[in-house]
N, C-alpha and C positions, 0 to 999 in steps of 0.2 A: 439675517447676515448682512451686512454691511457690505455692498459689493467695492470694493476698491478697482477690480481691474479683471484682465483675463492675462494668463501667460500660457503661450503655446510653446510647447517643446517637442522637437523633433528629431528624430534617428532617422537618417536616411541612408541610400546605398543607389548610385547611378553607374549607367553602363560605359560611362564619357570622362575616365579618370582624369583627362586632361583640363576638362572644365575645373577639377578639384586642387590641380595644381598651378591653374592661373587666375590671381583675385580679379584680375580686370574686368572678366568676365561677369559675375558676381556684381562688382561695381556699376557695370553698366545698368544692372538690375535696380541697384540701392542707390537711384539718383535722389535729389530733394524732392524732385516733380513726382517722384515715384509714392514716397511718404504721404506726399500732401493730398495725392489723388484719395487715399484712404484716410484723410482726416487726420493725418499724426504730421508733426512737425520736426525735423533732423534739425540735431544743434550741431554735430559733430562728427565724424567719419574717422575712423582709426583703421588701417589694415597692416598686420604684417606678415611677409611672405617669407616661410623658413627655407627658401630656395629651389634650387634647381632638383626637381623631382618630389619635391615635399610639398608639403599643404600649404593652408595659410590661415589667418584669426583675422576676423572680421568684427568690427564693434561700432553701432552706429547708436551716438547718444540721441535721445527722444526728449522732448518736452515731457512727454507722457509715460516716459521708463527709456527702454532700450532696445535694441535688435542685434544680436550673435551669430557668426558661423564661425564652425572649427572643422577642417577638412583632413581628410586621411586618404590620399589618393591610391597610396598604396595596398588600401583596404575597398576602395571603389565608396569610400563612405564619408559623411559628415555631420554633424549636428547642430541643431541652430535652434534659438529660443528668441522671442518676441514676446514681451512684454509691454500692456499699455494700461495705463488708467484711465476710469472713464467708460463712456459707452462704446466707443470703438473695439471691433470684433478683429483683433489680430490673426485669428483664424483664416479668412479671406485671405490676406496679403500672405499669409504663408503658403497656402494650396496655390497661389498663382506663381509664388518663387518656385515651389517645387515642380509645376508645371512648365516654368521657363528654363530648367535644369534638366528637363527628362525624366525627374527622380519616376519610377513604376512602385517600387518597397520602398515605404518608409512605416513609421510608427508616428502618430500625431497625438498630443495628450493636451486636452485644455483643463488648466486648472484656475479656478474662481479664486481670487484672491479678495480677502477681506478677513472680518471677524463677526 
């Protein structure tokens, strides 16, 4: 198989639904320097807040591909994916984000991309 990258998919739950209502906390984790520390180049950040009591969607366009998060605070749940091409291991960054969120319950899958 020709390895074109890794795609990490996460389904998670947290005991802190307020984190999932306010994109500013996740935005503070997902800075340009955070990606750079992992050898990833952030090109653009897009966030949409669905309003008071609801969740948000965040997408970061990467030179290496993308990172996204979708939240449902009413279920204390979120989904996240991080896809990078090349030698970068996005699972390391995904686990760091899970720790920062205080996520104790999650399912993480790594998909090797290529042919």
